[in-house]
C-alpha distance (Angstrom), angle and dihedral (degrees) to the residues before:
residue distance angle dihedral
M1 . . .
L2 3.82 . .
L3 3.80 90.4 .
G4 3.81 90.0 53.4
M5 3.76 91.6 49.1
A6 3.81 89.6 49.6
F7 3.82 90.9 53.5
V8 3.81 91.3 49.8
L9 3.82 90.7 48.5
L10 3.79 90.6 48.3
A11 3.81 90.0 51.2
V12 3.81 91.4 51.9
L13 3.81 92.7 46.9
L14 3.83 92.3 49.7
A15 3.80 91.2 47.3
Q16 3.78 89.9 54.9
R17 3.78 94.7 43.6
W18 3.79 92.4 50.4
E19 3.84 91.6 43.4
L20 3.75 87.3 -127.2
A21 3.81 99.7 166.2
P22 3.82 97.3 60.6
K23 3.80 92.4 39.4
L24 3.79 92.6 51.0
S25 3.77 90.3 45.7
L26 3.80 91.7 52.6
D27 3.83 92.2 44.0
F28 3.82 92.6 53.8
R29 3.80 102.9 31.2
G30 3.79 102.7 30.4
E31 3.76 126.6 95.3
R32 3.78 121.5 -108.1
G33 3.77 122.7 -112.8
Q34 3.76 143.2 155.2
G35 3.78 127.0 -107.2
T36 3.75 142.7 149.1
A37 3.80 133.7 -105.8
E38 3.79 121.2 -153.3
R39 3.78 119.1 -166.7
T40 3.85 114.3 -119.0
E41 3.79 132.6 177.1
T42 3.80 92.6 -94.7
G43 3.78 101.4 34.6
Y44 3.83 130.0 -65.8
S45 3.75 139.1 -27.7
L46 3.77 106.2 -138.6
R47 3.81 121.1 -156.8
F48 3.79 125.3 -167.1
T49 3.80 126.1 177.3
T50 3.79 127.3 -160.1
S51 3.78 125.8 -177.5
T52 3.81 90.5 -90.5
N53 3.83 107.5 25.9
I54 3.77 146.5 29.6
Y55 3.77 116.5 -136.5
R56 3.80 124.5 -164.1
R57 3.77 130.7 175.9
T58 3.76 141.2 162.3
Y59 3.78 114.1 -107.4
R60 3.81 126.2 -165.5
G61 3.72 114.3 -162.1
D62 3.77 139.1 47.4
L63 3.78 128.2 -51.9
G64 3.79 94.0 -115.5
I65 3.81 113.2 -121.9
Q66 3.82 90.9 -20.0
R67 3.78 118.5 102.9
E68 3.75 131.7 -140.8
T69 3.80 112.2 -110.3
G70 3.77 99.5 -177.8
E71 3.76 144.0 -46.0
T72 3.83 93.0 -39.1
T73 3.79 113.5 29.5
P74 3.79 123.9 -167.1
I75 3.82 108.1 -133.2
A76 3.78 139.7 179.8
L77 3.78 113.0 -112.1
V78 3.79 137.0 -169.8
F79 3.78 119.5 -147.3
D80 3.78 139.6 179.3
P81 3.83 106.9 -107.0
E82 3.82 91.0 -150.0
D83 3.80 92.2 51.0
P84 3.81 110.3 20.5
S85 3.79 90.6 -177.4
R86 3.84 85.1 76.1
F87 3.79 102.5 78.9
Q88 3.76 138.3 134.8
P89 3.80 139.6 175.7
M90 3.77 110.3 -77.0
T91 3.85 117.0 -101.3
V92 3.84 97.2 17.8
S93 3.79 90.6 128.3
Y94 3.84 97.2 53.1
R95 3.81 101.2 81.7
P96 3.85 95.6 42.3
G97 3.77 88.3 44.5
V98 3.80 92.1 54.5
V99 3.85 91.2 47.7
V100 3.83 92.6 49.9
A101 3.82 92.9 44.6
A102 3.80 91.6 49.7
L103 3.81 92.9 49.2
F104 3.79 91.4 46.6
L105 3.82 93.1 49.1
L106 3.81 91.7 45.4
G107 3.81 89.8 50.5
M108 3.80 93.8 47.6
G109 3.81 89.8 46.7
C110 3.82 90.2 54.3
V111 3.81 91.8 47.9
L112 3.81 93.0 48.7
Y113 3.84 92.0 45.7
A114 3.82 90.2 50.8
R115 3.81 88.9 49.7
V116 3.80 91.7 52.6
L117 3.83 90.4 49.4
V118 3.81 91.3 51.2
Q119 3.81 91.1 49.4
R120 3.84 91.0 50.9
V121 3.77 91.9 51.3
Q122 3.81 91.3 47.9
R123 3.81 91.6 50.2
A124 3.79 90.8 48.7
Q125 3.80 91.3 50.4
R126 3.82 91.2 49.3
G127 3.81 89.2 50.1
V128 3.80 90.8 52.1
M129 3.79 91.3 48.5
R130 3.80 91.8 50.1
A131 3.80 91.5 47.5
K132 3.83 90.8 51.5
S133 3.83 91.6 49.2
V134 3.83 92.5 49.2
T135 3.82 94.7 47.0
K136 3.80 93.1 48.3
K137 3.76 110.3 93.6
P138 3.73 119.9 -154.9
S139 3.81 112.2 -114.4
């Protein structure tokens, strides 16, 4: 049971560290767009243009399932239509999401399996206690 709880805790900590909730939200609720990614020493410089503005930001991490094709790579982006300065490469939350989900499910599976084992032991103990009370004859 402790192992299962440790897996669940690890899943929660990784989700927070990787900022999974906002990234997943943006991946699933954001609008699609096109941008560019330029390789820098510390990651990427992402550039996204709307009809009225040009947004640029430094991004540390991978480009999701998209691959670099050269110095300046065209990439698919997702952005918040209410705040277009919030954008990210599309699909960056998928791999971390799968890792966190797998750890969480593994942890919950361990907890539930431990619970089933405890219930079996308790049933067996109750059966032994009943058997002793039936076999005892009053003197």
